N, C-alpha and C positions, 0 to 999 in steps of 0.2 A: 281358193280353198282356205277355210279358216282352220288353223291348227291349234290356236290358243288365243287367249284374250288379247294379246298384243296385235293380233291380226284384225281386230275389230276397229273400225274407223272411229267409233265413239270413244274407245279407250285412247287411241292415238291423239285425237284432238283434245280430250280432257286432260291428258298428261301434259301436253305442250302448253295448254292454257294455264294449268296449275303452276308450271314453271314461271310463266310470265307474271302471274298474280303474286307469286312468292317474291319475285324480284321487285315488283312495284311496292309491295308492302314493306319490304326491308330497306328500300332505297328512298322512297318518296314520302312515306308516312312519317308524321312526327314521332319522336322517340317515346313520348308518353302513350302512343297508341300501339307500341310494339306488342304489349301483352293484353290489349283490349280488342278494338275492332280489327287491327291487323292480324292478330292471332286467330280470331274467329273466322276471318276471311280465309286465312291459310288452311284452317281445319276444314272449312266447307269445300274449298277447291280440291283438296287432296282426297276428300271422301268420295268424290265422283269416280276417279279411276280406281280407287281402292274397292269400292262397291262393285264396279264392273268386273274387276279381276276376281274378287271373292265369289261373286255370283256365278261367273263363268266356270269356276272350279266345281260348282254344284249343278252344272248344266244337265246332268242326267235327269234332273227334275225341272222341266220348263217352268213350272209354277214358282219354284225356289229362285231360279235365275231372274224371273220377272220381278220377284219381290225385291231383289237387290237392285235391279234396274230402276224400280220405283223409288228406292232410297236415293239412288244417284240423281234421279230427276228432281226429287225434293231438294237435294243439295244444290242443283243448278238454280232453282228458284231462290234459295237462300243466298247464293252468290249474287244474283241480280239485285236483291234487296240491299245487301251490304255494299255493292258497287254504287247503287243510288245514294245510299247513306254517306259513303266516303266522298262521293262527288259533291253532295250538298254541304259537307263539312269543309270542302276545299282541298281535300287530299289528292283528288284525281281531277285533272283538267278535262275540259269539255270533249276534246278529241279522243283522249284515252278512254273516257267514260263511254262515249258512243261506240267506239270500236269493241271494247271488251263486252259491253252489254249486248251488242248485236251477236258477238261470237257465242256467248253463253245462251242467248235465245235460240240460235240455230242449233247448238249442241243439245239443248233441251228438246227441241223438235225431233232431232235424230234419235235421241234416247227413247222418246215416246213412240216413234215409228218402229224402233226395234222391239219395244214391249208388245206392240200390236201385232207384229209379224212373226215373232219367235214362236216356234212350234216344238 
């Protein structure tokens, strides 16, 4: 039984992944990227659970919740572009890139499925 947004699997996964990305961008990115790509990536990853939580608060209107889920899905796509960009710049190694990219791809599919099924 879903009692709140924290019970949603997409929220739980997005929150955990945001913590991982935050750690990577603060530990492994060059200092000059702290306020550039690193900051953009952190904003994108945190916007996913934030949009899920905010939209769930407006769940009395399925259309409104879906609007927030669509924003979360857009942020997932943004994260994957930034992950690719960071990898190509050498800030993320191949194994980390593959793992994170796949996790955000799966998360995006889960959010999409939730959008399609929410009534």
